[in-house]
C-alpha positions in Angstrom: 17.4 -12.1 -9.2 13.8 -12.7 -9.0 14.3 -15.3 -6.5 16.2 -12.9 -4.0 13.4 -10.3 -4.3 10.9 -12.9 -3.3 13.2 -14.0 -0.1 13.3 -10.5 1.0 9.7 -10.1 0.5 9.2 -13.2 2.6 11.2 -11.8 5.4 9.3 -8.9 5.2 6.1 -11.0 5.6 7.8 -12.9 8.6 8.7 -9.7 10.3 5.2 -8.7 9.9 3.7 -11.6 11.3 6.1 -11.5 14.2 5.2 -7.7 15.0 1.3 -8.8 14.7 2.0 -11.3 17.4 3.5 -9.1 19.6 1.0 -6.4 19.0 -2.0 -9.0 19.9 -0.3 -9.7 23.2 0.0 -6.4 24.1 -3.4 -4.7 22.9 -6.8 -5.9 22.3 -6.8 -4.7 18.7 -6.3 -7.2 16.2 -4.4 -5.7 13.2 -4.0 -7.9 9.9 -0.6 -8.7 8.5 -1.5 -6.8 5.4 -2.0 -3.7 7.6 1.8 -4.1 8.2 3.3 -5.2 4.9 1.4 -5.5 1.4 3.3 -7.5 -1.3 3.5 -5.7 -4.5 1.3 -7.1 -7.3 2.9 -8.8 -10.0 3.3 -6.7 -13.3 1.3 -9.4 -15.1 -1.6 -9.6 -12.9 -1.5 -5.6 -12.9 -1.5 -5.6 -16.6 -4.4 -8.1 -16.8 -6.3 -6.3 -14.0 -6.0 -2.9 -15.7 -7.0 -4.3 -19.4 -10.0 -5.8 -17.4 -11.0 -2.4 -16.2 -10.4 -0.8 -19.3 -13.0 -3.0 -20.9 -15.4 -2.7 -18.2 -15.1 1.1 -18.8 -15.5 1.0 -22.5 -18.8 -1.3 -22.3 -20.1 1.5 -19.7 -19.4 4.2 -22.0 -21.1 2.3 -25.0 -24.2 1.8 -22.9 -24.2 5.4 -21.9 -23.8 6.7 -25.4 -27.3 5.3 -26.2 -28.9 8.3 -24.1 -29.3 11.8 -25.4 -27.7 13.1 -22.3 -24.6 11.2 -22.5 -23.9 11.1 -26.2 -21.8 14.0 -26.2 -24.2 16.2 -27.9 -25.1 19.2 -25.9 -28.0 20.8 -26.4 -28.9 24.5 -25.1 -32.2 25.5 -23.9 -33.5 29.0 -25.0 
């Protein structure tokens, strides 16, 4: 089933390339194939990317917490 989905995506990609060639023949603009079709990101890659971004955000929060302004303690003047 996964191979069939990949074959369908390949067909979409081929159609995008064909449309790109036709577009370049008629216009001076040069669009990219990815402008016409973007293959969805694999679930494993997306999960790894999300985990990396979460780790970076936690590190940034830890670094910011060393400053009084960002430590979560709000002081009121007056």
